[in-house]
LONU-498470 format. One record per residue: residue number from 1; x, y, z of N, C-alpha, C in turn; residue in three letters. Coordinates in pm, whole numbers. Layout:
% residues N
  nr n.east n.north   n.up ca.east ca.north  ca.up c.east c.north   c.up rest
 NUM      X       Y      Z       X        Y      Z      X       Y      Z  ALA
...
END
This chain:
% residues 45
  nr n.east n.north   n.up ca.east ca.north  ca.up c.east c.north   c.up rest
   1   -518     324   -558    -615      189   -647   -644     106   -499  MET
   2   -738      27   -620    -805      -76   -536   -727    -219   -552  LYS
   3   -688    -296   -540    -636     -451   -482   -628    -524   -336  ALA
   4   -651    -658   -446    -669     -733   -303   -477    -752   -258  LYS
   5   -503    -686   -109    -348     -630    -73   -299    -774     23  ILE
   6   -204    -821    -47    -157     -999    -24     20    -945    -33  THR
   7     81   -1009     63     271    -1010    127    323   -1023     -2  GLN
   8    296   -1042   -138     359    -1046   -289    284    -897   -331  ALA
   9    168    -836   -354     172     -726   -333    226    -635   -226  LEU
  10    258    -645   -203     332     -541    -35    482    -530   -101  VAL
  11    516    -618   -145     612     -631   -147    763    -552   -335  GLU
  12    653    -588   -419     626     -553   -530    595    -424   -553  ARG
  13    568    -375   -473     498     -220   -536    552    -152   -541  VAL
  14    598     -58   -564     781       29   -620    725      73   -439  PRO
  15    862     197   -439     825      344   -315    763     424   -427  ALA
  16    736     552   -389     788      640   -470    861     718   -463  PRO
  17    883     823   -537     963      972   -513    954     998   -310  ASN
  18   1098    1029   -302    1111     1156   -186    994    1288   -187  LYS
  19    910    1306   -135     797     1333     29    665    1300    -86  GLY
  20    623    1156   -111     565     1143   -179    500     966   -122  LYS
  21    400     970   -101     287      868    -95    227     762    -70  SER
  22    151     616   -100      64      573   -183     40     486   -178  ALA
  23   -120     490   -166    -217      443   -101   -317     352   -198  LEU
  24   -301     240   -144    -325      111   -184   -515      36   -115  TYR
  25   -596      43   -176    -724       -5   -139   -781    -144   -108  ALA
  26   -813    -220    -28    -776     -354    -37   -940    -387   -106  ASP
  27   -905    -442   -250   -1032     -457   -254  -1196    -584   -205  SER
  28  -1093    -657   -145   -1162     -779    -80  -1255    -724    121  GLU
  29  -1140    -636    161   -1148     -543    252  -1183    -459    270  MET
  30  -1281    -402    313   -1390     -333    336  -1297    -201    408  ARG
  31  -1191    -124    395   -1095        8    525   -969     -17    524  GLY
  32   -918    -187    465    -757     -179    500   -719    -111    334  PHE
  33   -650    -114    440    -482       17    383   -416     -11    381  TYR
  34   -305      12    191    -200      -24    288    -72      56    277  LEU
  35      0     150    342      24      303    244    213     320    279  ILE
  36    263     269    148     376      311     88    426     414     90  VAL
  37    592     428    129     689      565    148    787     494    106  THR
  38    846     624     52    1005      567    -15   1060     525    144  PRO
  39   1083     563    267    1105      463    384   1044     373    397  THR
  40    921     293    426     856      189    493    705     160    384  LYS
  41    653     107    471     521       68    412    420     -27    512  ARG
  42    325      42    477     260       15    692     85     -31    632  SER
  43    -63     -27    716    -149     -136    706   -223      63    809  PHE
  44   -331      30    754    -413      114    778   -588      52    812  TYR
  45   -609      10    913    -787        6    921   -866      90    978  VAL
END
């Protein structure tokens, strides 16, 4: 999913089911991603 990665987005995205992860690409900064797992949220550049 492409979206502007903000603090509000990081706080509100739901955690995926156990064993899964979700990837969010920033719509303004190319190559910047938010990776959400059931236990953590990480950034990748």
